[in-house]
Each structure stands twice: as structure tokens, then as C-alpha cells.
N, C-alpha and C positions, 0 to 999 in steps of 0.2 A: 814337748811338754813332758814325754819320756813315760807318760801313762794315757788311756783314755781317755779323750776330753771330755767325751759328753759320761764320764762317771766322777769327774772331778769334782768335789761340793763347793758352794757357794751358800754361805748360809747355813749350812749343814745338808741341802737338798745337792745331789747331783744335778750339771748342766742342761743332760738330756730329760729329766723329770722336769725344772724349772721352764723349759723353750715348751714342751709337750702341757705343760698344765694353762700357759702363757695362750698358747692355740688353742685350746679346748673352749679357755673361757673367753678368746673375743670371737667365738662363731664356728671354731672348725668342727663337721661331725665326726669326726674321729682325725688322730693321730697315728701315723704309722713310721718308722724310725729305719731307716735304709742303711744296711750294713751296721756293723759292730759289731760290740759282741751280745748277742741276740739272747744266750743266757741269764748274762748280767741283766741288760734291761730290761729284757721280760719278770724277771725279780724285780724288778719299779712298779711293777704293772704298764709298761709299754709295751703295744703294738711293734712288731720288728717282721722288717722281709730282705730276703736277702741282697744286697746293691748285686745288681745284674750287670756289674761292667766295674767290678774291684779296681785301683788302682788306675783308673781311664780318666783321674782330674775331677772337677766338680760334675763337669755338666754330664759324666756318667751316671751321678749321684741324679741328679735333677731329673735326668730321662727315666732312670729306675722309678722315683717319687710321679713323675707323668702316665707312668706305664701302669703303677698301679693304681692310680687315678681315674685310668678311662677303665681299667677292670670293676674296680665298684662303681663305672660308669657316676663319679661325679663330674657338674658341669667347671666347677673351682677347684683349683688346689693352691693352697698357701705353702711354700716351701720355704723351710729356714736352717740353718747350719746350727748344732748343737751348743756350740760356745759365742751362742748369745744370751747369757742367764740374766740377765737385767731387762729381758723382751715383758712388754706390756699387752695384756689383754685389749686395752685399748688402740695400743701399734698394731694388734692383729686385725679387729674389727676395720680400723681406719685402710687397711689394704683392701681388705675384703671387699669394703663398696666402694671402693676407686676401682678396683675392676671391671666391680658391678657397672657404675656409670663412666668408667672412664679409658678404657680400652682392654685389647688382650695382656696386657699386664700392668700390674699396678708394682711400683717401689717407691722405698722411701725416699726423698728428696737427697742430691750429693751437693756438697759444696766444698769448696777450696780444689777443688780436684779429685778429692778423697773417692778412694774406690767404692762401688758400692758393694754392701755387705749383702751376704745371701741369704736375703730375705725378701719375698715375693711373694703376689700372689699369680697367678695366670687362669686365664680358660686352658682347659684341656687340650682343647683343640681351636685354634690352630698350631697351639704354643710345641706340643706333641710332637706334630707332622715334621716341623722345623727342627727344633731338637734331634729327631731322630734322621732328618735329611744332612743336619750339620755334625754330627757323629759319625755317620756314614766317611762324612769327607774327609773325617780325621780332628775335626774342631775336639778342644777340650776346654775350654774357657767360656767365662760367662760375658764377652762379649758382644755377643749375639743379639741381646738383647733389644737397644733401644737400634740400631740398623734395621733390625729385618721388624720388628713388629710395634704397634702402637704400645707407646709404654707411657701411662698416666704416672705421676712424678708425685707422690704423696710427702705433702711439707710440712703436715701438722706431726709425725713422728718425732719426736727429740731426738737427735743425736746420741745422747749417753744411752740409750736403751737399746744402740744395734753396736754397743762397745761389743767388741768380739775379747777373746780371752786364748793368744797363742802361746802366751809363755806365762809361766807362776809369776813373774812379776806384774803381771795383766790382774790378777787377782787381790781386791781387798785384803 
């Protein structure tokens, strides 16, 4: 993108703020941004925590998020990338329901071999224990989810709300 994606505006609102608003409106008690430009995110009214594993791929960010959720004594965590500006509160609520009734992890159903988006809900334990173990063994991707945890596929989330922004061409 050439710039911090979290701060790129979609319809006049930075993507990180759009995602945070959907998370809060969908039922999350609090939202904490992992890494990024803390000062800029805080100016948007967002809470931040430093990435405990910068440059270590998506699993490092997930590990930081789950460790933060554990410190806050949350039973569940909803984890989303900042580049899902069309995320809705309904999608968040569906994931929360999915993890509460369906398994250790709930993620949007994926079709046509598409890679799953970085958007899922998880029980903090045992997910954190598994992520710590995988990270210590050198894993950095998110392929571990379906193989190691009970994953509940939430098929009510429309794919368009999970479109991510990887380049300027992905913006409206």
C-alpha cells in the first residue's frame, strides 16, 4: 500500500476505526489494536498494545492478541486484521455466537479454496496454549487452526464483508 493500512480511509474513516467500531457494535467488550502506529491509532480513540513479536508474521500478532486477552481475563477473543473495512457488526456477532456454541474457534465459512481471512473468534484457552507452542516451534502462518482445534464454520457471513484491502486498487 505504501502507507500504514490501518490509517487508510474508506468513506472518510480509517480502516482500523471501521473495524474497531464493527467489533464493538457486534458485541466485543473492548478492542485493542496490536502494533502499528500507536500514537495515530490513539488519536482515533483506539486502545493499543505493542506487537510482542514484530515482523514474525500473522501468528505473532495473534499470539500478542491472545496474551492481551488472557491478561484481561477474557474467555473469548475476536481477532481481525485492520484491512477489512466492510466488516459488519452482524458478522462479529455471528462469530461470537459460533465460538460460544460450536467450538474452540469460529471462522467464516470459506469456499472455492479461498484463503480464510484474518477474522475469527477463539476461546482464549486452549487456543493460546496451542499458539504459544506452535510459535515456539517456528510456525508463523495461520494454517494451524483447522488441524489442531475444533473449528466451527460460520456460513452466515457474506464474503463481501470480509474483502481485504491489499493494494490501492482494492479500494472503492
